[in-house]
MIDRENMI-74862 format. One record per residue (C-alpha): residue in one letter; y, x, z. Coordinates in steps of 0.05 Angstrom, whole numbers, plus 5000, padded with zeros to 4 digits. Example, Ala and Ser with C-alpha at 12.3 -4.5 7.8 and 13.67 -1.06 7.14 Angstrom:
2
A491052465156;S497952735143;
***
This chain:
497
M499950004998;A506250344981;A511950465036;P518250005030;A524250194991;K528750705036;D535350375019;S540750115056;A540749435028;P539948855083;P533948595090;D533647895048;P535947305101;A530746825072;L524047395082;I526547485152;A526546775165;F519446665129;N517447345153;H520347605218;F520846955246;G515346435216;L508946505186;G510546655107;A513446145057;R509745735018;P511745584936;G518345264951;D519945325018;R525145905001;D528345314964;R530344985038;L533445345064;A539745195033;N543445815041;D542745655121;P536146135143;R538346105218;G540345335213;Y533345205180;L530445525244;K534245135289;T532344455265;E525244645268;L527144805352;R529744115356;R523643685322;P520643195361;D513343425389;V513943925340;T509044385387;M503743865405;I496443625380;S495543065400;L488942725408;D492342075391;D492442395313;P484142105286;T484542745242;Y484243065324;A478042575344;D473043145361;L477743425407;K477443435484;G481743595547;S479744095585;T475743755633;P470643455587;A470044025544;I467744455601;Q463543945633;A460143795563;S458544555571;M455944495639;A451744115624;A449744365562;N448845005597;L444344635642;Q439344335597;R439044965563;K437145235625;L431644755641;D429144815562;R428245575584;E424145385646;R420044875618;M418245365559;A417145945602;T411645565636;E408945065589;E401845225550;P399345035490;A392944615482;T389045285470;G390945525534;T394346195513;P401746255540;A406945975511;S410946725502;A404646955484;S402446425421;A409746645391;M407147415380;P404347565321;P397847935312;P397748645317;A397449015250;A391349405230;P392150175218;G397150485172;M399349765160;S406349495175;P406148855226;P406248275202;A412247865206;A413747335255;P412146545254;A417046225207;A417645775269;A421646205305;K426646505254;I429145615251;K436145545270;P437145005321;A439544365269;V444844225316;P449944815333;P451644935419;V456644385445;E461644955460;V460245275381;T462944525351;L468644495405;F472145165397;R471545075309;A474344395318;E479944645359;A480945275314;Q482244775251;A486744395298;R490945115302;F490145275223;D491744625205;K499044725247;A500145385210;M499744975157;Q504044405161;A510044835200;G516544925175;A517545715174;G513245685226;F517346025280;V515045485332;E507545605311;R509546355327;L513046165391;V505245845418;Y501246395389;F505846945430;W504946425495;S498246425484;N497847135486;H502047285538;F498446795582;C490747015547;I483646875568;S478047015525;V471746605500;A467947215508;K468147105585;A462946625590;N461445875540;I465245495597;V472545825561;R469745765496;A469245065507;S475445015534;A480445555499;G482645105448;A485244585497;F487445085546;E492345315490;R493644475481;E494844355552;A497345015584;I502645305526;R504644805475;P508544255517;F511444735556;V513345305496;L521044985498;G521244835562;R521345255628;F517845825640;A515445675705;D512245045686;M509345345634;L508045945684;M505245375744;A500645025680;V498145675654;E495845945722;R492445195756;H489645025691;P481545125707;A480045625629;M484846115672;L482646015749;F475546125717;Y477146635675;L480847135724;D475346915770;N480146565829;Q473746105838;Q470846705875;S477146915919;I475946665988;G479846796044;P477547296090;D480246836153;S478646296116;R473245686141;A469545936083;G470346606085;K468546636154;N461546256137;R459646556077;Q462647356095;R466547336025;G473247556011;L479847595956;N478447695887;E485247955859;N484247935793;L488647365789;A494247615827;R495148235791;E494447945718;I500847445746;L505548095767;E502448635720;L502348205660;H504947485660;T511347595710;L514948215733;G510648735688;V507949415700;G513549875748;S517749245771;G517449475843;Y511649075867;S506149425901;Q498649325922;A500748995984;D504048585947;V498248395900;T493448325967;S498147835993;F499447435932;A491447375921;R490847046000;I496346685973;L491946365915;T485746295952;G484845505943;W486145525878;T479645465838;M475845015790;A471244395817;G463344485798;R458544165764;E456243945828;G462143575842;Q463843725911;L470543905906;G473243375856;E471443255787;P467143695752;G470844325707;S477144095741;S482344425773;V482744335852;F486344605918;N478944805965;A482944756034;N476945136064;A477745686014;H485945846023;E487246336072;P491146126135;G498546266161;D504846576131;A504547116080;V509847636055;L511047775979;L516448165955;G519448196016;K520147506033;T515747016078;Y512346396057;P509845886099;A503645746115;G502945126071;G495745066030;M497144955956;G505144895965;Q505345665991;A503045865917;E507045415874;A513345625917;A511646355911;L510646255837;N516745945824;D520946505857;I516647005808;A519046675752;R526146735767;H526247405793;P530447855753;A524348305731;T520947725699;A527047615650;Q527448315631;H520048355623;I520047715582;A525248015543;T522248515525;Q516148215498;L519647785462;A524148215422;R518948675411;H514448075384;F520747835332;I524148445318;A521649155325;D515749545371;D521949885398;P526749305400;P533949465409;P535949515490;A543249155470;A538848565443;V534348535505;A539348515547;R542147865514;L535647545518;A535547735591;K541147435603;V540146785573;F533246785604;V537346795674;K542646415663;N538445845631;D532745815694;G528346115642;N529345505587;L525345835525;R528045285471;A535145755496;L531246295492;A528946185419;A536645905392;A538346655439;L532347025390;I535446735326;D542546905337;L541447555352;P544047985301;E539348555305;A534248095283;W537147965219;S539148745203;T531949105234;P528149175169;L522248835156;A516649425192;K511549115238;M505748905198;R503348295200;S497648155259;P490447785239;F492247155241;D499447255217;Y496247575151;V491046945143;A495846425160;A500746695111;I495546745054;R492945975072;R501445845068;A502046235003;A495445974962;G493545434990;P488645245049;G481745385025;P475845075041;N476644475089;D472344935148;P475645405195;G469345815189;Q473046265124;S478246355169;L475346525231;N469747095197;W476847415168;L480147425237;N473747745263;A473148275196;L480548405219;G479648545299;E483247935318;P477947425340;L481146775352;W482846665425;Q479647315443;P482347905465;P479748525487;G482448395559;P487348005600;N493448455569;G491847995506;F492348295421;S496948915419;D504148745389;Q504849545359;A504849535287;D499950185282;S494549815321;W493649325247;A495949905201;S488350355195;A485450485128;E479750065147;G484049475158;M486849565088;K481049495060;I478948955092;R485648575081;L484648864995;D478048395004;I480647825032;A486147754991;W480747774933;Q477047264968;A482646934974;A484746874903;R478846774871;Q478346114910;V484845824883;K484145324821;D490145314791;I493145874794;G500545864768;N504746464734;P503047034788;N509947224777;D514646564791;M508746584852;L512747304871;D519246974866;A517346354911;I514246734965;I517647414962;G523747324926;P528847884915;S525848394960;A519448484917;S520649304892;P520349454813;E513649754838;T510749094870;R513848624812;Q510449164756;A504249224794;V503948374792;A506248324726;R501248764696;A495748474733;E489448314680;S488047634704;K491347064741;Q486647274807;Q489147954804;G496147844800;L495347344865;A491447824903;L496148384891;L501947944912;L497347814979;M497148514984;A504148754965;P507349095015;E513048495024;F508448085042;Q503348505091;R509948685135;R514448245178;
***
């Protein structure tokens, strides 16, 4: 992929709107800007329910809330366990143990062993419920990416979902509820208050399960004394280190431990339903550490669940949280090393507006640095896949191919490598192997388009005047329309945001 042109011309505002801020232009989108890209983006912020995926929409009849999804996974897991136990003890009519009857006979000397019986290779006709739920949620997310105007609000959804990430690799319960977590704890608050999103995220059963807070018990609580179990600090540490204050903001290990004590009792109700509806977020008073607690120099009186709520509200308003969130947003939307002045302005807006994220998003649009900084960051895999679908068409009416592309590119959906989420640094996605995979994906996408127009016209519609002479020449000289489209989808101007 050729390097971007080294000239002093300011970036094309339309390309900034669709690539810096959005998910890429669709044919005809650039005409809708009406020479006011900032206004176009701000209009998207004002659209009612722009972030939401409604379960009342018949298109999404297969989606479930997090609690029903977790209950379905619990029931399926129990059934799988019972089936394994039955198969382990069941004996065929011949008297041979079931485990032995499935084994092929030994091979004769010098011969290859025979293949396993065909029945052993048969896949179940019905996929696990967790897979069905995951794929339905994935399709809903891809649909939103296709339907969005510029895609700025969807980019904000992905930013916050990665900021407050969970991983389906943890367990089937998380795989079943990852999409519901994003719909319930992220989307409703993307243009609301940060404190409200923080509360929704940390109380959500998927987050409590992912960061093991159901295993955290106050040592001096009734449950702690009876079971001889203690704290798990995962949730407390990640809230302070990743979700709010950030590394180096002044909190200590003593603060982490104290916060973990404050958060004891926040848990997910188990399958037996002893604490509440299975799969729901509940407060277990018997596991909560009693007494006052000191966090970041402030004493929080004993008060059950309200103790942690008060602490979270204060942390949400902490100056270090404003600085951390401002830095992360500027890094995502402007540059890997964001301009300090831009970060300072965003942090000031965060504090002044009590963490109002709609005001923060509008301030981001107004930053001069957002419009003057060249598009140098590589599109993340999800951004790239979404941009391809928006430019070339939605592809198959099934999420499988897009999910496979994300897996191949190293950003499997809702499966980050750790609680810090996927990297937001440009060089994380710019490896030689990654570029080869992107080329293959571009070819696959181009071959699926049944009615390709003139690739040169598509280049003007998607990239516009920012297309370099080299890119224009490559597309113009393509041997076929499919090749021309593939070259457009691999162009440097298409790859960067």
